[in-house]
PAFI-266434 format. One record per residue (C-alpha): residue in one letter; x, y, z. Coordinates in steps of 0.001 Angstrom, whole numbers, plus 500000, padded with zeros to 6 digits. Layout:
REM PAFI-266434
AXYZ...
***
This chain:
REM PAFI-266434
M734198128214844566P737345128870842503N738306132361841443V738087133703837925F740472136432836877I741415138814834123A744741140604833722F745491143710831690Q748581145708830859R748876148444833442N748531151799831661E746296154854831425E743905153104829005T743162150290831445R742849152387834620P739182153378833974I738375149851832782V739661148407836063E737696151020838022A734515150049836123I735083146345836773V735589146942840492A732440149118840627D730356146268839173N732046143491841184P732320144408844875A733977141072845763A736739141602843192V740320141922844411V742783144041842428N746453143094842389E748592145805840768Q752043144874839520P754539147142837754A753450146034834269M750017144501834813V746871144630836877K745052141397837746I741472141278838965D740316138152840843A736727137390841792P735100134391843449G733262132366840800R732070135159838492L733255138491837076V731027140790834996I732401143538832770R729661145919831620R730016148136828563T727856150892830071T729939151134833241I733144151434831214E731515154098829038D730585156047832168E734213155885833348I735856156855830055G733215159273828784R732819157788825311D731307154827823488F733153151585824142D733106148298822240L733899145376824561Q736205144015821849E738542146862822856L739352144845825990Q741526142634823761I744002145472823102N745451145432826625L744412141924827714I747204139684828990T745314136607830190L742109135393831808T740620132299833365G737062131014833408H734329130340830904I733583133329828688D730074134528827876E730205137648825742T727521139917824306E727652143497823057D726779144654826574E728606142262828914F731749140172829106V731305137525831816L733881135148833241S732502132333835376W732898128739836435N729859126831835241P728482124252837693
***
């Protein structure tokens, strides 16, 4: 199964977002570069609003991901509560 991935600018705003993504996706692999952080996962990656809110201690709109987003790969399925990258069969 091919990997999906998402990459963000590496800064203090994205640190808790990355931690939340890793908490919800145990198979995810984080690759930190000087200016970006890339998260790979086999087949599917779920980003949950509630987990991010727990990490940052405030309400979070998943549209805020766009501010520091560099690139991603996979099919996107987005609701108010989840942002999912996957490869559909």
